[in-house]
C-alpha angles and dihedrals in degrees: 000000000000090000091053091049091050092053092049091047089051090061094051096099087061100033103041092109093050091051091048091053091046096054092039086065095055098083094048089047093051092048100045107014086239122116116218112244092237091056093046094050089046088055091054092046092050091049090055094045096048099036092245097308093114090062092047091052094050092047090056092062093045093049092055092052096050113040122199120277132216122249124195097262095184092064097062119128086219091068128232108358112177129211085249091059090051092050093049093049091047090049091052093050090048092052103039106013095245143050131194106222119238087216121073132203112265111257091238091063093043089054091052091057094039091054089053093047093051096050107034123084113244131192116267112232108202141056140301085044123081119235090256094057113117132181141160110258116258117190091198095052114017113187094201139018089246139035116193120193121220112257096233091052090052097052091051090064113100094216089056091047091051091054095041091057098037113129094221094059092041092049092053092048092049094046093050094045094042092223143063102303120236118216101237111169147337136205140182123190146158120227109202126207112292113243098184144346086278087078090072090107120179089209089062092050091240094144125068115272142136124241121235109173097122140017096257130356148153125218123209113208117197120192109214091182130044108274124198130164091285102044102066110286122187109253123210135184101226117238097006093118090076123099110264095016097106114079119247088231091063096038091053088067087064125214095351140135114259127213124239089243092057092047093050091046092057102034109018125236092275090071094058112091124192108211110213132172145151125266109300096029116150122207125187113208137177097212092195080092119080112277145148142181110253112227111252115241102169105033140359125262132219113199130187117196131191123185126202123185140180091238138005090229107127136045129019117300125235123261103241140115125206104233119244089231094056119142122287093250091061093042090053091051091049090054093048093051116016091176090062097064101017098116098047096037096062 
């Protein structure tokens, strides 16, 4: 830790203004739950200038203020998940930046979400459609490479609620973050078969990048369709979530998409892992590391994502409200850790 602090301090002559803007945004954030744009962009700039060490330093202070909480482990839909399992999963994420869970989502819950995703209109993501264009997904005749569901529609689904409040997922998030996790965001989207290189849409995260919406977070990816190497697996550059692991030459570009060629040049092909799994597979990922969604070429992909962070300080928050009549699993989680769902349960 002392070495990390020393590296951050050494950058102060060049980063003083960014630190000033960052801390100037603290009071407005505490008063409104909204982070000023200047403070958010200062956070990103500091991350790039310090190789991620600024985020790690800030997270240490947050973690001390909000200790972990206990969730009712025996009530998980994933069955009996021991503390040893949680420790092993967390250790894997700490080492490599990701972990494919040995426990899968029960088929009943997968079906709940799948029924929703095959009957509810979603926003089309690519031209010639306007941003307001919606349609129900058709595997036989997709109108766009991507279909993205509205956040409020997603959170109203009971299957999504069962997963959002499940003790197993919350325990892993809390263990990795080292504090009471904060529900940050969710997403549900179809990726249709790629017809050409034009489908490499930045909006669908199908080019390498790192995320930087919060100070520290963990994303939970849930495959709702079978995903092999040709049906849109999540690709991750192993170990690139650690401070100092991302080359200065790439970070100097800022918060930008990175080509496959540049990633291979800096890390080699052996560091790129394609995360595959059958329907119901759960993958825990620290998306601070370089990652992308590979375009599907043999079959479509339906992906559900939850994000839990140590603090909501950062980018814009989603427009959604957890309904008062949500499922009992989610209600129980909200009672166990009010901080986790405070913002979206107002």
